[in-house]
DSSP file (Angstrom, degrees, kcal/mol; ACC not computed):
  #  RESIDUE AA STRUCTURE BP1 BP2  ACC     N-H-->O    O-->H-N    N-H-->O    O-->H-N    TCO  KAPPA ALPHA  PHI   PSI    X-CA   Y-CA   Z-CA
    1    1 A M              0   0    0      0, 0.0     2,-0.4     0, 0.0     0, 0.0   0.000 360.0 360.0 360.0 112.4 -139.3   22.3   54.0
    2    2 A T        -     0   0    0      0, 0.0     3,-0.0     0, 0.0     0, 0.0  -0.870 360.0-132.1-115.2 152.4 -136.6   20.6   52.3
    3    3 A R        -     0   0    0     -2,-0.4     2,-0.3     1,-0.0     3,-0.0  -0.747  28.1-104.5-102.2 149.5 -135.8   20.5   48.6
    4    4 A P     >  -     0   0    0      0, 0.0     4,-0.5     0, 0.0     3,-0.3  -0.532  23.3-146.7 -63.9 132.5 -135.1   17.5   46.5
    5    5 A T  T  4 S+     0   0    0     -2,-0.3     3,-0.2     1,-0.2    -2,-0.0   0.762  93.3  54.2 -80.2 -27.3 -131.4   17.2   45.8
    6    6 A T  T  > S+     0   0    0      1,-0.2     4,-1.4     2,-0.2    -1,-0.2   0.727  96.1  64.7 -75.7 -27.1 -131.8   15.7   42.4
    7    7 A A  H  > S+     0   0    0     -3,-0.3     4,-2.0     1,-0.2    -1,-0.2   0.801  96.8  55.0 -70.9 -27.8 -134.1   18.4   40.9
    8    8 A L  H  X S+     0   0    0     -4,-0.5     4,-2.0    -3,-0.2    -1,-0.2   0.915 108.7  45.5 -83.8 -42.6 -131.6   21.2   41.0
    9    9 A P  H  > S+     0   0    0      0, 0.0     4,-2.2     0, 0.0    -1,-0.2   0.886 113.9  49.2 -62.4 -40.0 -128.8   19.5   39.0
   10   10 A A  H  X S+     0   0    0     -4,-1.4     4,-2.3     2,-0.2    -2,-0.2   0.944 110.3  50.9 -66.0 -44.1 -131.2   18.2   36.4
   11   11 A A  H  X S+     0   0    0     -4,-2.0     4,-2.4     1,-0.2    -1,-0.2   0.954 110.0  51.1 -60.8 -48.0 -132.8   21.8   36.0
   12   12 A L  H  X S+     0   0    0     -4,-2.0     4,-1.7     1,-0.2    -1,-0.2   0.852 109.1  50.2 -62.7 -36.2 -129.2   23.3   35.5
   13   13 A A  H  X S+     0   0    0     -4,-2.2     4,-2.1     2,-0.2     5,-0.2   0.912 109.7  50.1 -67.5 -40.4 -128.3   20.8   32.9
   14   14 A L  H  X S+     0   0    0     -4,-2.3     4,-2.4     1,-0.2    -2,-0.2   0.960 111.9  48.3 -60.9 -50.9 -131.5   21.5   31.0
   15   15 A V  H  < S+     0   0    0     -4,-2.4    -1,-0.2     1,-0.2    -2,-0.2   0.861 117.2  42.7 -60.6 -39.0 -130.8   25.3   31.2
   16   16 A L  H  < S+     0   0    0     -4,-1.7     4,-0.3    -5,-0.2    -1,-0.2   0.791 116.8  45.1 -78.5 -32.1 -127.2   24.8   29.9
   17   17 A L  H >X S+     0   0    0     -4,-2.1     4,-1.7     1,-0.2     3,-1.1   0.790  92.6  83.3 -86.6 -29.9 -128.0   22.2   27.2
   18   18 A A  H 3X S+     0   0    0     -4,-2.4     4,-1.1     1,-0.3    -1,-0.2   0.823  90.3  47.0 -46.7 -46.1 -131.0   24.0   25.6
   19   19 A P  H 3> S+     0   0    0      0, 0.0     4,-1.0     0, 0.0    -1,-0.3   0.792 111.2  52.5 -76.6 -20.0 -129.1   26.4   23.5
   20   20 A L  H <> S+     0   0    0     -3,-1.1     4,-1.3    -4,-0.3    -2,-0.2   0.794 101.9  59.0 -77.6 -25.2 -126.9   23.6   22.1
   21   21 A A  H  X S+     0   0    0     -4,-1.7     4,-1.1     1,-0.2    -1,-0.2   0.832 101.5  54.2 -68.7 -33.2 -129.7   21.5   21.2
   22   22 A G  H  X S+     0   0    0     -4,-1.1     4,-0.7     1,-0.2    -1,-0.2   0.855 109.9  47.9 -68.2 -30.5 -131.0   24.2   18.9
   23   23 A C  H  X S+     0   0    0     -4,-1.0     4,-1.8     1,-0.2     5,-0.2   0.804 101.4  64.5 -75.9 -30.5 -127.6   24.4   17.0
   24   24 A A  H  X S+     0   0    0     -4,-1.3     4,-1.5     1,-0.2    -1,-0.2   0.903  99.3  53.3 -67.6 -40.9 -127.4   20.7   16.6
   25   25 A G  H  <>S+     0   0    0     -4,-1.1     5,-1.8     1,-0.2     4,-0.4   0.885 107.9  49.8 -59.4 -41.8 -130.4   20.6   14.4
   26   26 A R  H ><5S+     0   0    0     -4,-0.7     3,-1.1     1,-0.2    -2,-0.2   0.899 110.0  48.3 -69.2 -46.5 -129.1   23.3   12.0
   27   27 A E  H 3<5S+     0   0    0     -4,-1.8    -1,-0.2     1,-0.2    -2,-0.2   0.831 104.3  60.1 -67.8 -35.7 -125.7   21.7   11.4
   28   28 A S  T 3<5S-     0   0    0     -4,-1.5    -1,-0.2    -5,-0.2    -2,-0.2   0.543 114.8-109.7 -74.4  -7.9 -127.0   18.3   10.7
   29   29 A G  T < 5 +     0   0    0     -3,-1.1    -3,-0.2    -4,-0.4    -2,-0.1   0.764  67.5 148.2  85.7  28.0 -129.1   19.4    7.7
   30   30 A S    > < -     0   0    0     -5,-1.8     3,-1.5     1,-0.2     5,-0.3  -0.224  58.4 -58.3 -83.0-179.1 -132.5   18.9    9.5
   31   31 A A  T 3  S+     0   0    0      1,-0.3    -1,-0.2     2,-0.1    -2,-0.1  -0.248 123.2  33.8 -60.6 148.5 -135.6   21.0    8.9
   32   32 A G  T 3  S+     0   0    0     -3,-0.1    -1,-0.3     1,-0.0    -6,-0.1   0.490  85.0 105.1  87.5   2.0 -135.2   24.6    9.5
   33   33 A S  S <  S-     0   0    0     -3,-1.5    -2,-0.1    -8,-0.1    -7,-0.0   0.606  80.8-131.4 -90.9  -3.9 -131.7   24.8    8.3
   34   34 A G        -     0   0    0     -4,-0.2     2,-0.3    -5,-0.0    -3,-0.1   0.614  69.5 -17.4  70.6  10.3 -132.6   26.4    5.0
   35   35 A G  S    S-     0   0    0     -5,-0.3     2,-0.3     2,-0.0    -2,-0.1  -0.972  91.1 -47.7 157.4-165.9 -130.6   24.1    2.8
   36   36 A T        -     0   0    0     -2,-0.3    -7,-0.1    -8,-0.0    -8,-0.1  -0.657  40.2-156.3 -97.3 157.6 -127.8   21.6    2.8
   37   37 A T        -     0   0    0     -2,-0.3     3,-0.1   -10,-0.1    -2,-0.0  -0.927  33.1 -87.9-128.5 151.4 -124.5   21.9    4.4
   38   38 A P        -     0   0    0      0, 0.0     4,-0.1     0, 0.0    10,-0.1  -0.296  55.4 -93.1 -60.0 146.1 -121.2   20.1    3.6
   39   39 A P    >   -     0   0    0      0, 0.0     3,-1.8     0, 0.0   -11,-0.0  -0.220  30.9-112.4 -55.8 150.0 -120.7   16.9    5.2
   40   40 A A  T 3  S+     0   0    0      1,-0.3   -12,-0.0    -3,-0.1     0, 0.0   0.630 115.3  62.6 -63.2 -12.4 -118.8   16.8    8.5
   41   41 A T  T 3  S+     0   0    0      2,-0.0    -1,-0.3     0, 0.0     2,-0.2   0.176  71.1 131.0 -87.9  15.7 -116.0   14.9    6.6
   42   42 A A    <   -     0   0    0     -3,-1.8     3,-0.1    -4,-0.1     6,-0.0  -0.524  48.3-144.5 -79.1 134.3 -115.2   17.7    4.3
   43   43 A R    >   -     0   0    0     -2,-0.2     3,-2.2     1,-0.1    11,-0.2  -0.604  30.8 -83.1 -96.4 155.9 -111.5   18.5    4.1
   44   44 A P  T 3  S+     0   0    0      0, 0.0    -1,-0.1     0, 0.0     3,-0.1  -0.359 119.3  27.3 -56.9 141.4 -109.8   22.0    3.7
   45   45 A G  T 3  S+     0   0    0      1,-0.4     2,-0.2    -3,-0.1    -3,-0.0   0.296  89.8 124.5  90.7  -5.2 -109.8   22.9    0.1
   46   46 A D    <   -     0   0    0     -3,-2.2     8,-1.3     7,-0.1    -1,-0.4  -0.499  61.5-119.2 -82.7 153.9 -112.9   20.8   -0.9
   47   47 A A  B     -A   53   0A   0      6,-0.2    -1,-0.1    -2,-0.2    -4,-0.1  -0.605  20.6-123.6 -91.4 156.5 -115.6   22.7   -2.6
   48   48 A D    >   -     0   0    0      4,-2.0     3,-3.0    -2,-0.2     4,-0.1  -0.459  42.7 -84.6 -93.5-179.8 -119.0   22.9   -1.2
   49   49 A P  T 3  S+     0   0    0      0, 0.0    -1,-0.1     0, 0.0    -2,-0.1   0.695 127.8  61.4 -61.4 -20.7 -122.0   21.8   -3.2
   50   50 A A  T 3  S-     0   0    0      2,-0.1    -3,-0.0     1,-0.1     0, 0.0   0.513 116.1-113.7 -82.3  -4.1 -122.2   25.2   -5.0
   51   51 A G  S <  S+     0   0    0     -3,-3.0    -1,-0.1     1,-0.3    -4,-0.1   0.398  75.1 128.1  91.7  -4.6 -118.8   24.6   -6.4
   52   52 A T        -     0   0    0      1,-0.1    -4,-2.0    -4,-0.1    -1,-0.3  -0.671  63.6-110.7 -82.9 134.5 -116.9   27.3   -4.6
   53   53 A P  B     -A   47   0A   0      0, 0.0    -6,-0.2     0, 0.0    -7,-0.1  -0.333  38.5 -99.5 -64.6 151.6 -113.8   26.4   -2.7
   54   54 A S    >   -     0   0    0     -8,-1.3     3,-1.1   -11,-0.2     4,-0.3  -0.284  28.8-116.5 -66.0 152.5 -113.9   26.6    1.1
   55   55 A A  G >  S+     0   0    0      1,-0.3     3,-1.0     2,-0.2    -1,-0.1   0.736 109.5  68.1 -66.8 -26.4 -112.5   29.7    2.8
   56   56 A S  G 3  S+     0   0    0      1,-0.2    -1,-0.3     3,-0.0    -2,-0.0   0.722  89.8  63.0 -73.5 -13.4 -109.8   27.7    4.6
   57   57 A S  G <  S+     0   0    0     -3,-1.1     2,-0.4   -11,-0.1    -1,-0.2   0.622  88.5  82.8 -77.1 -15.8 -108.0   26.9    1.3
   58   58 A V  S <  S-     0   0    0     -3,-1.0     3,-0.1    -4,-0.3   -13,-0.0  -0.766  76.7-137.6 -89.2 121.0 -107.3   30.6    0.7
   59   59 A A        -     0   0    0     -2,-0.4     6,-0.1     1,-0.1    -2,-0.1  -0.628  34.0 -96.9 -85.0 152.9 -104.2   32.0    2.4
   60   60 A P    >   -     0   0    0      0, 0.0     3,-1.2     0, 0.0    -1,-0.1  -0.197  31.9-117.6 -53.7 150.6 -104.6   35.5    4.0
   61   61 A A  T 3  S+     0   0    0      1,-0.3    -2,-0.1    -3,-0.1     0, 0.0   0.836 112.8  55.7 -69.2 -28.1 -103.4   38.3    1.7
   62   62 A D  T 3  S+     0   0    0      1,-0.1    -1,-0.3     2,-0.0    -3,-0.0   0.540 106.7  55.8 -78.2 -12.2 -100.7   39.4    4.2
   63   63 A R  S <  S-     0   0    0     -3,-1.2     2,-0.1     0, 0.0    -1,-0.1  -0.982  79.1-136.2-131.6 123.6  -99.2   35.9    4.4
   64   64 A P        -     0   0    0      0, 0.0    -3,-0.1     0, 0.0    -2,-0.0  -0.464  33.0 -98.6 -77.0 154.0  -97.9   33.9    1.4
   65   65 A T        -     0   0    0     -2,-0.1    -7,-0.0     1,-0.1    -6,-0.0  -0.322  36.2-114.9 -69.6 147.8  -98.7   30.2    1.1
   66   66 A Q        -     0   0    0      1,-0.0    -1,-0.1    -2,-0.0     3,-0.1  -0.693  25.6-128.6 -84.1 132.5  -96.1   27.7    2.2
   67   67 A P        -     0   0    0      0, 0.0     5,-0.1     0, 0.0    -1,-0.0  -0.454  40.7 -87.1 -71.3 158.1  -94.6   25.5   -0.6
   68   68 A P    >   -     0   0    0      0, 0.0     3,-2.3     0, 0.0     4,-0.3  -0.351  37.6-116.6 -66.0 147.1  -94.6   21.7    0.1
   69   69 A A  G >  S+     0   0    0      1,-0.3     3,-0.8     2,-0.2     0, 0.0   0.706 111.8  64.9 -63.8 -21.6  -91.5   20.6    2.0
   70   70 A T  G 3  S+     0   0    0      1,-0.2    -1,-0.3     3,-0.0     0, 0.0   0.576  90.6  66.5 -80.7  -6.0  -90.4   18.4   -1.0
   71   71 A A  G <  S+     0   0    0     -3,-2.3    -1,-0.2     2,-0.1    -2,-0.2   0.626  78.2 101.0 -85.7 -10.5  -90.0   21.5   -3.1
   72   72 A L  S <  S-     0   0    0     -3,-0.8     2,-0.1    -4,-0.3    -3,-0.0  -0.563  73.9-123.2 -73.0 132.8  -87.1   22.8   -1.0
   73   73 A P        -     0   0    0      0, 0.0     2,-0.6     0, 0.0    -1,-0.1  -0.410  14.5-126.3 -81.1 158.4  -83.6   22.2   -2.4
   74   74 A T        -     0   0    0     -2,-0.1     2,-0.3     2,-0.0     0, 0.0  -0.895  22.9-136.6-100.4 114.3  -80.9   20.4   -0.6
   75   75 A L        -     0   0    0     -2,-0.6     0, 0.0     0, 0.0     0, 0.0  -0.571  25.5-178.4 -81.5 128.1  -77.7   22.3   -0.3
   76   76 A R        -     0   0    0     -2,-0.3     3,-0.1     1,-0.0    -2,-0.0  -0.936  33.2-102.9-122.0 154.4  -74.5   20.4   -1.0
   77   77 A P        -     0   0    0      0, 0.0     2,-0.1     0, 0.0    -1,-0.0  -0.263  51.5 -94.6 -64.3 160.0  -70.9   21.5   -0.9
   78   78 A P        -     0   0    0      0, 0.0     4,-0.1     0, 0.0     0, 0.0  -0.495  19.7-136.0 -75.4 153.9  -69.4   22.1   -4.3
   79   79 A K  S    S+     0   0    0     -2,-0.1     3,-0.0    -3,-0.1     0, 0.0   0.767  92.4  40.4 -80.6 -29.6  -67.5   19.3   -5.9
   80   80 A E  S    S-     0   0    0      4,-0.0     2,-0.1    -3,-0.0     3,-0.0  -0.848 100.6 -96.1-109.7 154.8  -64.7   21.8   -7.1
   81   81 A P        -     0   0    0      0, 0.0     3,-0.4     0, 0.0    -2,-0.1  -0.507  27.7-149.4 -64.0 143.8  -63.3   24.7   -5.1
   82   82 A T  S    S+     0   0    0      1,-0.2    -3,-0.0    -2,-0.1    -2,-0.0   0.603  88.8  53.0 -87.9 -12.9  -65.0   27.8   -6.0
   83   83 A D  S    S+     0   0    0      2,-0.0    -1,-0.2    -3,-0.0     0, 0.0  -0.264  76.5 166.3-115.6  45.9  -62.0   30.0   -5.4
   84   84 A T        -     0   0    0     -3,-0.4     3,-0.0     1,-0.1    -4,-0.0  -0.218  24.3-144.9 -68.5 151.8  -59.4   28.4   -7.4
   85   85 A R        -     0   0    0      1,-0.1     3,-0.1     4,-0.0    -1,-0.1  -0.895  31.1 -95.1-112.9 140.1  -56.1   30.0   -8.2
   86   86 A P    >   -     0   0    0      0, 0.0     3,-1.4     0, 0.0     2,-0.2  -0.221  52.0 -97.4 -49.3 146.2  -54.2   29.6  -11.4
   87   87 A T  T 3  S+     0   0    0      1,-0.3     3,-0.1    45,-0.0    -3,-0.0  -0.505 105.9  21.1 -76.7 139.8  -51.6   27.0  -11.1
   88   88 A G  T 3  S+     0   0    0      1,-0.2    45,-3.1    -2,-0.2     2,-0.5   0.552  92.6 119.5  79.2  10.1  -48.1   28.2  -10.4
   89   89 A V  E <   +B  132   0B   0     -3,-1.4     2,-0.3    43,-0.2    43,-0.2  -0.939  37.5 176.2-111.0 132.4  -49.2   31.6   -9.0
   90   90 A I  E     -B  131   0B   0     41,-2.8    41,-2.5    -2,-0.5     2,-0.5  -0.890  27.6-141.0-126.2 153.8  -48.3   32.5   -5.4
   91   91 A T  E     +B  130   0B   0     -2,-0.3    17,-1.1    39,-0.2     2,-0.3  -0.990  38.5 164.2-110.6 121.8  -48.7   35.5   -3.1
   92   92 A A  E     -BC 129 107B   0     37,-2.2    37,-3.1    -2,-0.5     2,-0.4  -0.920  36.5-124.3-139.4 163.4  -45.5   36.0   -1.0
   93   93 A R  E     -BC 128 106B   0     13,-2.2    13,-1.7    -2,-0.3     2,-0.4  -0.866  35.3-115.3-101.5 133.6  -43.8   38.5    1.2
   94   94 A V  E     + C   0 105B   0     33,-2.7    32,-3.1    -2,-0.4    11,-0.3  -0.610  36.7 169.7 -78.5 127.4  -40.3   39.4    0.4
   95   95 A T  E    S+     0   0B   0      9,-4.0     2,-0.4    -2,-0.4    10,-0.2   0.736  77.5  32.3-105.8 -31.6  -37.7   38.4    3.1
   96   96 A R  E    S+ C   0 104B   0      8,-2.0     8,-2.1    28,-0.1    -1,-0.3  -0.951  81.0 167.9-128.3 114.1  -34.5   39.0    1.1
   97   97 A G        +     0   0    0     -2,-0.4     2,-0.3     6,-0.2    27,-0.2  -0.076  14.0 113.8-106.5-159.4  -34.9   41.9   -1.3
   98   98 A G  B    S-G  123   0C   0     25,-2.7    25,-2.4     1,-0.1    -2,-0.0  -0.841  82.1 -47.2 126.2-162.5  -32.5   44.0   -3.4
   99   99 A D  S    S+     0   0    0     -2,-0.3    22,-0.2    23,-0.2    23,-0.1   0.302  90.4 167.1 -96.4  12.4  -32.0   44.5   -7.1
  100  100 A G  S    S-     0   0    0      2,-0.4    -1,-0.2    23,-0.1     3,-0.1  -0.072  75.8-173.8  74.4-173.4  -31.9   40.7   -8.0
  101  101 A P  S    S+     0   0    0      0, 0.0    16,-3.2     0, 0.0     2,-0.3  -0.998  98.8  54.1 -84.1  -0.5  -32.0   38.4   -9.7
  102  102 A C  E     + D   0 116B   0     14,-0.2    -2,-0.4    -5,-0.1     2,-0.3  -0.775  62.8 163.9 -99.8 141.1  -32.1   36.3   -6.3
  103  103 A Y  E     - D   0 115B   0     12,-2.0    12,-2.5    -2,-0.3     2,-0.5  -0.966  30.9-133.3-144.8 159.7  -34.7   37.0   -3.7
  104  104 A G  E     +CD  96 114B   0     -8,-2.1    -9,-4.0    -2,-0.3    -8,-2.0  -0.969  29.6 175.7-117.3 129.8  -36.1   35.2   -0.6
  105  105 A M  E     -CD  94 113B   0      8,-2.4     8,-3.1    -2,-0.5     2,-0.4  -0.943  21.4-156.6-133.8 153.5  -39.9   35.0   -0.2
  106  106 A V  E     -CD  93 112B   0    -13,-1.7   -13,-2.2    -2,-0.3     6,-0.2  -0.983  21.7-136.6-130.2 121.6  -42.3   33.4    2.2
  107  107 A T  E >   -C   92   0B   0      4,-2.3     3,-1.0    -2,-0.4   -15,-0.2  -0.029  31.5-101.7 -68.4 176.7  -45.9   32.7    1.0
  108  108 A L  T 3  S+     0   0    0    -17,-1.1    -1,-0.1     1,-0.2   -16,-0.1   0.729 124.5  57.5 -68.2 -25.1  -49.0   33.4    3.2
  109  109 A D  T 3  S-     0   0    0      2,-0.1    -1,-0.2     1,-0.0    -2,-0.1   0.372 122.5-106.0 -81.0  -0.9  -49.1   29.6    4.0
  110  110 A G    <   +     0   0    0     -3,-1.0     2,-0.4     1,-0.3    -2,-0.1   0.544  69.9 146.1  90.0   6.2  -45.5   29.8    5.3
  111  111 A I        -     0   0    0     34,-0.0    -4,-2.3     1,-0.0     2,-0.4  -0.691  41.5-139.5 -85.4 123.9  -43.8   28.1    2.5
  112  112 A E  E     -D  106   0B   0     -2,-0.4    34,-2.1    -6,-0.2     2,-0.4  -0.694  19.6-169.4 -89.2 133.8  -40.1   29.6    1.9
  113  113 A Y  E     -De 105 146B   0     -8,-3.1    -8,-2.4    -2,-0.4     2,-0.6  -0.944  22.7-147.7-122.5 142.7  -39.0   30.1   -1.7
  114  114 A A  E     -De 104 147B   0     32,-1.6    34,-2.1    -2,-0.4     2,-0.4  -0.946  35.1-156.9-107.1 105.6  -35.6   30.9   -3.0
  115  115 A V  E     -De 103 148B   0    -12,-2.5   -12,-2.0    -2,-0.6     2,-0.6  -0.686  21.4-167.6-101.5 131.1  -36.6   33.0   -6.1
  116  116 A H  E     +De 102 149B   0     32,-2.4    34,-1.4    -2,-0.4   -14,-0.2  -0.921  23.0 156.2-115.6 108.8  -34.7   33.7   -9.2
  117  117 A G    >   +     0   0    0    -16,-3.2     3,-1.5    -2,-0.6     4,-0.3  -0.759  18.4 179.5-138.2  86.3  -36.3   36.4  -11.2
  118  118 A P  G >  S+     0   0    0      0, 0.0     3,-0.5     0, 0.0    -1,-0.1   0.812  86.7  46.6 -54.4 -37.9  -34.1   38.4  -13.6
  119  119 A G  G 3  S+     0   0    0     31,-0.3    33,-0.1     1,-0.2    32,-0.1   0.387  85.7  90.1 -92.9   7.2  -36.9   40.6  -14.7
  120  120 A L  G <  S-     0   0    0     -3,-1.5    -1,-0.2     1,-0.2   -20,-0.1   0.703  72.3-155.8 -83.3 -17.6  -38.5   41.5  -11.3
  121  121 A G    <   -     0   0    0     -3,-0.5     2,-0.4    -4,-0.3    -1,-0.2  -0.342  50.4 -11.7  80.0-161.3  -36.4   44.7  -10.6
  122  122 A V        -     0   0    0    -23,-0.1     2,-0.4   -25,-0.1   -23,-0.2  -0.612  64.6-170.2 -80.8 130.6  -35.8   46.1   -7.1
  123  123 A L  B     -G   98   0C   0    -25,-2.4   -25,-2.7    -2,-0.4     2,-0.4  -0.950  13.3-141.6-120.6 141.8  -37.9   44.5   -4.4
  124  124 A A    >   -     0   0    0     -2,-0.4     3,-2.3   -27,-0.2   -30,-0.3  -0.801  30.8 -99.5-106.3 137.7  -38.0   45.9   -0.9
  125  125 A E  T 3  S+     0   0    0     -2,-0.4   -30,-0.2     1,-0.2     3,-0.1  -0.344 110.6  28.0 -58.2 140.3  -38.1   43.5    2.1
  126  126 A G  T 3  S+     0   0    0    -32,-3.1    -1,-0.2     1,-0.3     2,-0.2   0.267  87.5 139.1  87.4  -6.0  -41.6   43.1    3.5
  127  127 A Q    <   -     0   0    0     -3,-2.3   -33,-2.7   -33,-0.1     2,-0.4  -0.476  47.9-137.1 -69.1 136.5  -43.2   43.8    0.1
  128  128 A L  E     +B   93   0B   0    -35,-0.2     2,-0.3    -2,-0.2   -35,-0.2  -0.845  31.9 170.4-102.5 131.3  -46.2   41.6   -0.8
  129  129 A L  E     -B   92   0B   0    -37,-3.1   -37,-2.2    -2,-0.4     2,-0.5  -0.932  32.8-137.9-135.5 160.9  -46.3   40.3   -4.4
  130  130 A T  E     +B   91   0B   0     -2,-0.3     2,-0.3   -39,-0.2   -39,-0.2  -0.995  35.2 174.6-120.3 128.5  -48.1   37.9   -6.6
  131  131 A L  E     -B   90   0B   0    -41,-2.5   -41,-2.8    -2,-0.5     2,-0.5  -0.901  34.7-126.8-131.1 151.8  -45.8   36.0   -8.8
  132  132 A R  E     -BF  89 151B   0     19,-2.9    19,-1.9    -2,-0.3     2,-0.3  -0.903  36.0-167.1 -90.9 129.0  -45.9   33.1  -11.4
  133  133 A V  E     + F   0 150B   0    -45,-3.1     2,-0.3    -2,-0.5    17,-0.2  -0.892  13.3 173.1-119.9 145.2  -43.3   30.5  -10.5
  134  134 A T  E     - F   0 149B   0     15,-1.9    15,-2.7    -2,-0.3     2,-0.1  -0.892  46.2 -74.0-139.3 169.3  -42.0   27.6  -12.4
  135  135 A A  E     - F   0 148B   0     -2,-0.3     2,-0.2    13,-0.2    13,-0.2  -0.382  60.5 -99.1 -66.8 144.0  -39.2   25.1  -11.8
  136  136 A Q        +     0   0    0     11,-0.6    -1,-0.1     1,-0.2     3,-0.1  -0.446  37.4 179.2 -66.1 126.4  -35.7   26.6  -12.2
  137  137 A T  S    S+     0   0    0     -2,-0.2     2,-0.5     1,-0.1    -1,-0.2   0.721  72.0  61.3 -99.7 -22.5  -34.1   25.9  -15.5
  138  138 A V  S    S-     0   0    0    -22,-0.1     2,-0.9     2,-0.0    -1,-0.1  -0.884  92.9-122.3-100.6 134.8  -31.0   27.8  -14.8
  139  139 A R        +     0   0    0     -2,-0.5     2,-0.4    -3,-0.1    -2,-0.0  -0.611  49.8 154.8 -76.0 104.4  -29.0   26.4  -11.8
  140  140 A M        -     0   0    0     -2,-0.9     2,-1.0     3,-0.0    -4,-0.0  -1.000  41.1-138.6-131.6 132.3  -28.7   29.4   -9.4
  141  141 A D        +     0   0    0     -2,-0.4   -39,-0.1     1,-0.1    -2,-0.0  -0.778  30.2 165.8 -86.6  98.4  -28.2   29.3   -5.7
  142  142 A C        -     0   0    0     -2,-1.0   -27,-0.3     1,-0.3    -1,-0.1   0.164  51.6-100.9-100.1  14.6  -30.6   32.0   -4.4
  143  143 A G        -     0   0    0    -29,-0.1    -1,-0.3   -39,-0.1     2,-0.2  -0.665  68.3  -4.2 101.8-154.9  -30.5   30.8   -0.8
  144  144 A P  S    S+     0   0    0      0, 0.0     2,-0.2     0, 0.0   -31,-0.1  -0.503  95.3  47.2 -80.7 143.5  -32.6   28.9    1.5
  145  145 A G  S    S-     0   0    0     -2,-0.2   -32,-0.3   -31,-0.1    -3,-0.1  -0.439 101.5 -35.8 114.6 170.1  -36.1   27.6    0.5
  146  146 A T  E     -e  113   0B   0    -34,-2.1   -32,-1.6    -2,-0.2     2,-0.3  -0.469  67.4-122.7 -66.0 115.6  -37.6   25.8   -2.6
  147  147 A P  E     +e  114   0B   0      0, 0.0   -11,-0.6     0, 0.0     2,-0.3  -0.478  44.2 161.8 -75.2 129.5  -35.7   27.1   -5.7
  148  148 A V  E     -eF 115 135B   0    -34,-2.1   -32,-2.4    -2,-0.3     2,-0.4  -0.977  39.0-126.2-139.0 148.8  -38.1   28.6   -8.3
  149  149 A A  E     -eF 116 134B   0    -15,-2.7   -15,-1.9    -2,-0.3     2,-0.3  -0.813  36.1-163.2 -87.6 142.1  -38.0   30.9  -11.3
  150  150 A A  E     + F   0 133B   0    -34,-1.4   -31,-0.3    -2,-0.4     2,-0.3  -0.942  19.3 164.8-129.8 149.8  -40.4   33.8  -11.1
  151  151 A S  E     - F   0 132B   0    -19,-1.9   -19,-2.9    -2,-0.3   -31,-0.0  -0.952  45.7 -86.0-147.4 165.9  -42.1   36.3  -13.3
  152  152 A R              0   0    0     -2,-0.3   -21,-0.2   -21,-0.2   -23,-0.0  -0.526 360.0 360.0 -77.0 143.6  -44.9   38.7  -13.0
  153  153 A P              0   0    0      0, 0.0    -1,-0.1     0, 0.0   -22,-0.1   0.521 360.0 360.0 -70.7 360.0  -48.4   37.2  -14.0
């Protein structure tokens, strides 16, 4: 007693495809579907025939919707420096101190100044100051460095 070899695969295919055949009639709007369904070409966000938006267009409550990529700003560097300092103001460390009026100073950038500042008082070596500097109007030799006149800002 031999079995036919083609009957077994055909029977197995019928058993597996039978549930799918019942679903296909419902989705295509055939009899027994109980009404019409949106066409297969419906896009997310389209309304169904009743006028309500589809569920895919609404974001879940725990996740915000993403704005379109074109709404994001492009960051560019500023055209002007944002931390500008007033013209003629320096911060420097005293290298030659005393009771004045001549002092030696080096800025944080390493620029050496020969400072003439009659109103600055007694300055200690190593002291850090912020001063307003201008070109010297009185010819004074205050040592090495760029000669400037200084006052407190």
